[in-house]
C-alpha positions in Angstrom: 11.1 -29.0 139.1 12.7 -25.7 138.0 16.3 -25.1 137.8 18.3 -21.9 137.9 21.8 -22.2 136.4 24.2 -19.3 136.5 27.5 -19.0 134.7 29.1 -16.4 137.1 32.6 -17.2 138.3 33.5 -18.1 141.9 36.3 -18.0 144.4 37.6 -20.9 146.5 38.4 -20.6 150.2 40.2 -23.4 152.1 39.1 -24.1 155.8 39.5 -26.9 158.2 36.0 -27.0 159.7 34.4 -30.5 159.7 31.5 -31.1 157.4 28.5 -31.0 159.7 25.8 -32.6 157.5 26.5 -34.2 154.2 24.9 -34.3 150.9 27.2 -36.0 148.6 26.9 -37.6 145.2 30.0 -38.7 143.4 30.3 -38.6 139.6 33.1 -41.0 138.9 34.7 -42.2 135.6 36.8 -45.3 136.4 40.4 -44.6 135.4 43.4 -46.6 134.2 45.4 -47.9 137.2 47.7 -50.9 138.0 45.1 -52.7 140.1 43.9 -56.0 138.5 40.3 -56.1 139.6 37.7 -53.3 139.0 37.6 -50.6 141.7 34.0 -49.6 142.7 33.2 -46.1 144.1 31.8 -47.4 147.4 35.3 -48.7 148.3 36.6 -45.2 148.5 37.3 -43.6 151.8 34.5 -41.0 151.5 31.9 -43.7 151.8 33.1 -44.9 155.2 32.8 -41.6 157.0 30.0 -41.0 159.7 29.4 -37.3 159.7 26.8 -35.4 161.7 23.5 -35.6 159.9 20.5 -33.3 159.9 17.5 -35.6 160.4 15.0 -33.0 159.3 15.8 -32.2 155.6 14.3 -34.5 152.8 15.6 -35.0 149.5 12.3 -35.0 147.6 13.6 -35.3 144.1 16.7 -35.2 141.9 17.2 -34.9 138.2 20.7 -35.5 136.8 21.7 -34.9 133.2 25.2 -35.8 132.1 26.4 -34.7 128.6 29.0 -37.0 127.2 32.1 -35.2 125.8 35.6 -33.9 126.5 34.9 -33.0 129.2 31.6 -34.3 130.3 29.2 -31.7 131.7 26.9 -32.4 134.6 23.7 -30.6 135.5 22.1 -31.9 138.6 19.0 -30.4 140.1 17.8 -31.4 143.6 14.6 -30.4 145.5 15.2 -30.4 149.3 12.2 -30.1 151.7 12.5 -28.2 155.0 9.3 -29.3 156.8 9.7 -26.8 159.6 8.5 -23.2 159.7 11.9 -21.8 160.3 15.1 -21.5 158.0 17.7 -24.1 158.7 21.4 -23.4 158.3 23.6 -26.3 157.4 26.7 -27.3 155.5 26.2 -29.3 152.3 29.4 -31.1 151.2 30.4 -32.8 147.9 33.4 -35.2 147.8 35.0 -35.3 144.5 38.3 -36.9 144.2 38.4 -39.8 146.7 41.2 -42.4 146.7 42.0 -45.2 149.1 44.6 -46.7 146.8 48.3 -46.7 148.0 50.3 -46.1 144.9 52.9 -43.7 143.7 51.9 -40.1 143.2 51.7 -40.5 139.5 49.6 -43.6 139.7 47.3 -41.9 142.3 47.0 -38.9 140.1 46.1 -41.0 137.2 43.4 -42.8 139.2 41.6 -39.6 140.2 39.1 -37.9 137.9 39.3 -34.2 138.1 36.0 -32.5 138.7 36.1 -28.9 138.3 34.2 -25.7 137.4 31.6 -26.1 140.0 28.5 -23.8 140.0 26.3 -24.2 143.2 23.0 -22.5 143.0 20.5 -22.4 145.9 17.1 -21.0 145.2 18.4 -18.9 142.3 21.5 -17.6 144.1 25.1 -18.8 143.4 27.0 -19.7 146.5 30.7 -19.6 146.9 32.5 -22.7 148.3 33.3 -22.2 152.0 35.1 -25.6 152.4 37.8 -27.2 150.2 39.8 -29.2 152.7 42.3 -31.8 151.7 42.6 -34.4 154.4 45.2 -37.1 154.4 44.4 -40.2 156.6 46.9 -43.1 156.5 47.9 -42.1 152.9 44.2 -41.8 151.9 43.5 -38.5 150.3 40.1 -36.9 150.2 39.0 -33.8 148.4 35.9 -32.0 149.5 33.8 -29.1 148.4 31.3 -27.5 151.0 28.8 -24.7 150.9 27.1 -23.1 153.8 23.4 -23.0 153.1 20.2 -21.5 154.5 17.3 -23.7 153.6 14.0 -21.9 153.8 10.8 -23.6 154.9 9.3 -26.0 152.4 10.8 -26.4 148.9 14.4 -25.5 148.1 16.0 -26.0 144.7 19.7 -26.7 144.4 21.3 -26.7 140.9 24.8 -28.0 140.7 26.8 -28.0 137.5 30.4 -29.1 136.9 32.8 -30.6 134.4 34.8 -33.9 134.6 37.5 -35.3 132.3 36.7 -38.7 131.1 38.9 -41.8 131.4 38.9 -45.3 130.1 38.8 -48.5 132.0 41.9 -50.2 133.2 42.1 -53.2 130.8 41.2 -51.5 127.5 41.2 -48.0 126.4 38.2 -48.5 124.1 35.9 -49.3 127.1 34.4 -46.2 128.6 33.2 -46.3 132.1 30.9 -43.8 134.0 29.7 -44.1 137.6 27.2 -41.9 139.3 26.6 -42.7 142.9 23.1 -42.4 144.3 23.8 -44.3 147.4 24.8 -41.4 149.5 21.2 -39.9 149.1 20.3 -42.2 152.0 21.7 -39.6 154.4 18.7 -37.4 153.9 15.5 -37.8 155.9 13.0 -40.4 154.4 12.7 -41.7 150.9 13.5 -40.0 147.6 10.2 -39.6 145.8 11.7 -39.5 142.3 15.3 -39.7 140.9 16.0 -39.4 137.2 19.5 -39.9 135.8 20.1 -39.4 132.1 23.3 -39.6 130.0 23.2 -37.8 126.7 25.4 -38.6 123.8 26.3 -36.3 120.9 25.3 -39.0 118.4 23.1 -42.0 118.2 24.1 -44.9 120.4 23.5 -48.6 119.7 22.3 -51.3 122.0 25.4 -53.4 121.1 27.6 -50.5 122.6 26.2 -51.0 126.0 28.3 -53.7 127.7 26.9 -56.3 130.1 28.6 -54.7 133.2 26.1 -51.8 132.9 23.9 -51.5 136.0 21.4 -51.4 137.4 19.2 -53.1 135.0 15.9 -51.6 133.8 17.4 -48.6 132.0 15.8 -47.1 128.9 17.8 -46.6 125.8 16.8 -43.8 123.3 18.5 -42.8 120.1 21.2 -40.8 121.7 20.5 -41.2 125.5 20.4 -43.8 128.3 18.3 -43.1 131.4 17.2 -44.5 134.7 14.2 -43.6 136.8 13.7 -44.4 140.5 10.5 -43.7 142.5 9.9 -43.9 146.4 13.2 -45.4 147.1 16.0 -45.2 149.8 19.2 -45.7 147.8 21.6 -48.6 148.3 24.8 -49.6 146.8 23.0 -51.3 144.1 21.3 -48.1 143.1 24.6 -46.6 141.9 24.8 -46.0 138.1 27.5 -47.8 136.3 27.6 -47.3 132.5 30.1 -49.3 130.6 30.2 -49.0 126.8 32.3 -49.3 123.6 33.5 -45.9 122.6 32.0 -44.5 119.4 35.1 -44.6 117.2 35.9 -48.2 118.2 32.3 -49.2 117.5 32.4 -47.6 114.0 35.6 -49.4 113.1 34.1 -52.7 114.4 31.2 -52.3 112.1 33.5 -51.4 109.2 35.5 -54.7 109.7 32.3 -56.6 110.2 31.2 -55.5 106.6 34.5 -56.2 105.1 34.8 -59.7 106.6 31.5 -60.6 105.1 32.9 -60.1 101.6 34.1 -63.6 100.4 36.5 -61.8 98.1 38.4 -60.2 100.9 42.2 -60.1 100.2 45.0 -61.0 102.7 45.9 -57.4 103.4 42.5 -56.5 104.6 42.4 -59.7 106.7 45.7 -58.7 108.4 44.4 -55.1 109.0 41.2 -56.7 110.7 43.3 -59.2 112.7 45.5 -56.3 114.0 42.4 -54.3 114.9 40.8 -57.2 116.9 44.0 -58.0 118.5 44.3 -54.4 119.7 41.0 -54.7 121.5 42.2 -57.3 123.9 44.0 -55.5 126.8 46.6 -52.9 127.2 49.4 -55.2 128.2 48.2 -58.4 126.7 46.6 -61.3 128.4 49.8 -62.8 129.6 51.0 -60.0 132.0 51.0 -62.2 135.1 49.0 -65.0 136.6 45.8 -63.7 138.3 46.4 -61.9 141.6 43.1 -63.0 143.1 40.1 -65.3 142.7 36.5 -65.3 143.8 36.6 -67.7 146.9 33.7 -69.9 145.7 35.1 -70.3 142.2 38.5 -71.0 143.6 37.2 -73.7 145.9 34.5 -75.2 143.7 35.9 -74.9 140.2 39.7 -74.5 140.3 41.0 -76.8 143.1 39.0 -79.9 142.2 40.2 -79.7 138.6 44.0 -79.5 139.5 46.4 -82.4 139.4 48.3 -83.1 142.7 51.4 -81.2 141.6 49.3 -78.2 140.2 47.4 -78.2 143.5 50.6 -77.9 145.5 51.6 -74.8 143.5 48.2 -73.1 144.0 48.1 -73.8 147.7 51.6 -72.6 148.2 50.9 -69.4 146.1 47.5 -68.2 147.1 46.0 -67.4 150.6 42.6 -66.6 151.9 42.3 -63.0 153.1 40.1 -61.9 155.9 37.6 -60.1 153.5 37.0 -63.4 151.7 39.2 -63.1 148.5 41.7 -65.6 147.4 44.9 -63.5 147.0 48.6 -64.0 146.3 50.8 -63.6 149.5 52.3 -60.3 148.8 53.5 -59.8 152.4 55.9 -62.7 152.6 58.9 -64.1 150.8 56.8 -65.9 148.2 55.9 -62.7 146.5 59.0 -62.8 144.2 58.3 -66.5 143.6 54.8 -65.7 142.3 55.7 -62.7 140.2 59.0 -63.9 138.7 59.3 -67.7 138.8 58.8 -69.1 135.3 57.6 -72.5 136.5 55.1 -71.0 139.0 53.6 -68.7 136.3 53.6 -71.5 133.7 51.9 -74.0 136.0 49.2 -71.5 137.1 48.5 -70.3 133.6 48.3 -73.6 131.9 46.1 -75.1 134.6 43.7 -72.1 134.3 43.8 -72.3 130.5 42.8 -76.0 130.6 40.0 -75.3 133.2 38.6 -72.5 131.0 39.2 -69.7 133.6 40.7 -67.3 131.2 38.2 -67.8 128.4 35.1 -67.9 130.6 36.0 -65.7 133.6 39.0 -63.3 133.6 39.1 -62.4 129.9 35.7 -63.6 128.7 34.9 -60.2 127.1 38.1 -60.4 125.1 38.2 -63.9 123.8 35.8 -63.3 120.9 38.3 -60.9 119.6 41.1 -63.2 120.3 39.4 -66.0 118.3 38.7 -63.7 115.4 42.3 -62.4 115.2 43.8 -65.9 115.5 41.5 -67.2 112.8 42.4 -64.3 110.4 46.1 -64.6 110.9 45.9 -68.4 110.5 43.8 -67.9 107.2 46.4 -65.5 105.7 49.5 -67.6 106.5 47.8 -70.8 105.4 47.0 -69.3 102.1 50.3 -67.6 101.7 52.9 -69.3 103.9 55.8 -67.2 102.5 54.1 -64.0 103.5 56.9 -62.7 106.0 54.9 -59.6 106.9 51.9 -61.7 108.0 54.0 -64.0 110.1 55.8 -61.0 111.8 52.5 -59.4 112.5 51.2 -62.6 114.0 54.4 -63.1 116.1 54.6 -59.6 117.3 50.9 -59.5 118.5 50.8 -63.0 119.9 51.2 -61.6 123.4 47.6 -60.3 122.9 46.3 -63.8 122.0 48.3 -66.3 123.8 48.3 -66.5 127.6 52.1 -67.1 127.5 52.9 -65.0 124.5 55.7 -62.4 124.6 56.8 -59.2 123.0 59.8 -57.7 124.8 59.4 -54.4 122.9 55.8 -54.1 124.4 57.1 -54.9 127.9 54.8 -57.8 127.7 56.7 -61.0 128.8 55.3 -63.1 131.6 57.6 -63.9 134.5 61.3 -63.6 133.6 61.7 -66.7 131.6 61.4 -67.7 127.9 58.1 -67.4 126.1 55.5 -70.0 126.2 55.4 -73.1 124.0 52.6 -71.8 121.7 54.6 -68.8 120.5 57.7 -70.9 120.2 55.9 -73.2 117.8 54.5 -70.2 116.0 58.0 -68.7 115.5 59.5 -72.1 114.4 56.6 -72.5 111.9 57.3 -68.9 110.5 61.1 -69.6 110.3 60.4 -72.9 108.3 58.8 -70.8 105.6 60.6 -67.4 105.8 64.1 -68.3 107.2 65.7 -65.5 105.1 63.7 -62.7 106.8 66.1 -61.1 109.3 63.3 -60.2 111.8 61.9 -63.8 111.9 65.5 -65.0 112.1 66.0 -62.9 115.3 62.7 -64.3 116.8 63.9 -67.8 115.9 67.2 -67.3 117.7 65.3 -65.9 120.7 62.9 -69.0 121.1 65.8 -71.5 120.7 68.0 -71.0 123.8 69.9 -74.1 122.9 71.4 -72.0 119.9 72.0 -68.9 122.1 75.4 -67.2 121.7 77.1 -66.0 124.8 77.7 -62.2 124.8 81.2 -60.8 124.9 80.4 -58.5 127.7 77.7 -58.5 130.5 76.9 -55.6 132.8 78.5 -54.8 136.2 78.4 -56.9 139.2 77.5 -55.1 142.4 77.8 -56.5 145.9 75.4 -55.2 148.5 73.5 -57.4 150.9 73.2 -59.6 147.9 75.0 -59.9 144.5 73.4 -58.0 141.7 74.0 -58.0 137.9 73.1 -55.1 135.7 71.4 -55.9 132.4 71.2 -53.3 129.7 67.6 -52.5 128.7 66.2 -51.4 125.4 66.6 -47.7 125.7 70.1 -47.7 127.2 69.0 -47.9 130.8 70.0 -50.8 133.1 68.0 -53.3 135.2 69.4 -54.9 138.3 68.9 -58.5 139.1 70.0 -60.5 142.1 72.4 -63.5 141.7 73.3 -66.3 144.1 76.9 -67.0 144.8 76.5 -70.2 142.9 75.3 -68.3 139.8 78.2 -65.9 140.0 80.5 -68.8 140.1 78.9 -70.1 136.9 79.7 -66.9 135.1 83.2 -67.0 136.3 83.8 -70.3 134.4 83.6 -68.3 131.2 83.8 -64.6 132.3 86.4 -62.5 134.1 85.3 -59.6 136.3 87.1 -56.5 135.0 88.3 -53.5 137.1 85.0 -51.8 136.3 83.3 -55.0 137.6 81.9 -55.9 134.1 81.8 -59.6 133.1 84.1 -59.9 130.1 84.3 -63.1 128.2 87.6 -65.0 128.2 89.2 -67.7 126.2 88.6 -70.5 128.7 86.9 -73.6 127.3 83.5 -74.3 128.7 81.3 -77.4 128.4 77.7 -77.3 127.3 76.2 -77.8 130.8 78.0 -74.7 132.1 77.1 -72.7 129.0 73.5 -73.7 129.4 73.6 -72.6 133.0 74.8 -69.1 131.9 72.2 -68.9 129.2 69.4 -69.9 131.5 70.4 -67.1 134.0 70.5 -64.6 131.2 67.0 -65.6 129.9 65.7 -65.5 133.4 67.0 -61.9 133.8 65.9 -60.8 130.3 69.2 -60.3 128.7 68.0 -62.0 125.6 64.6 -60.3 125.8 66.2 -56.9 125.8 68.7 -58.0 123.1 65.8 -59.1 120.8 64.1 -55.8 121.1 67.2 -53.8 120.4 68.0 -55.9 117.4 64.5 -55.6 115.9 64.6 -51.9 116.4 67.9 -51.7 114.5 66.2 -53.5 111.6 63.5 -50.8 111.5 
């Protein structure tokens, strides 16, 4: 198969004509979004369209070479067969940035990989795009490129080149993901006789870098290349290429620390550096961000529910529901949504039950737990050997949100629910305080994990009455967050606070019993007053 690749420039013309016959292959690098589960390309709007198809043209062969870099460069060569004795005029379309996700503009922009610098060459001649429509259907945005082509009898060679910016996976920025969709080749007549997809890297790649999610199986791995070959096949969804790997810089650092940790004479400083590195590999927001939003139905029914106590089962059944498409999901369309996202007891019950069952270790965070175990072991070794090492304790505490399902670090925005942190981190902080009580940062953490010792603030933010009563709590950077209060909770504040002319709660000299104080403290913990205070106080120390 010969290719003819030109570097001449091109103009873009936007039209509204429908794509009459589609050839589309989507090169997609999964981006970082707020969705919890992986988003596969076949779920995007472009794959549900039913365009007019020309039943005559066959895609005989394709050869795709992708060159890893910033950006990635793609060179794809296709051989199309026109079996008739006459030229055939047709539209060939290429969907690029397809999104069916309903997020904010910024989130949607972050979820889309920009594919650009197209060069479309048909039988040695560069063609200018005739279609670049942008259609909006129920908040779903589609971006298309299209070319008007005349396919001569017998063999036609199309060479398509373009660039694409790379992105990382949702959970961890050191995991790189690349999708190349072969499935849409089914729209051509007959089977594809041969398809080759190769990804070339600028340096040698190790087998250990290729993560288990890479599919389909049966790929070949060379010194600096991974490739797939298909023969006489009609593409299906399972034909789509999904490469998932450890990025090169992270892999080099992993190997460096593997060598260091093999040295029996390694010092505590190096152990802490290694512990921080492995903790950083866990997830972007830590494993405690919130209880899982969804479960596989079979796992939920066969593994989770039979392992729950009666009280735990009630919480799960009142929190999750079965959706029409077969997933177990939290009920985001009813009043229980806030209960699921913000209620400390609901979050605690769900997380502790799943931790006991082994769900986090074996299912949701299975790829991260080896790093969690290494980091925990290294931190423990250091503080066991040198219990008065305040820096080691602080590093352990500040990064516990990456290692503990109910860990917390308010300065990282990583605190589950709106309540105090979990028992594991409380014990960790108290242990650190028992050895390093004179360290001001550890003292601040200790005050935070012991609500019974909390001091009521002199002033709390404004009270606002709308359809509900809201209290404003000052955040870390001087901003404010609004939280709803019940009338009973406002009455609790009024036992110790006076509402000023500016609607601020100002402490007064009235006596207050411990029960009333504890009620106020509990509200302030729930609404993150002490979380924000801890972060501000820690930042002042630095």
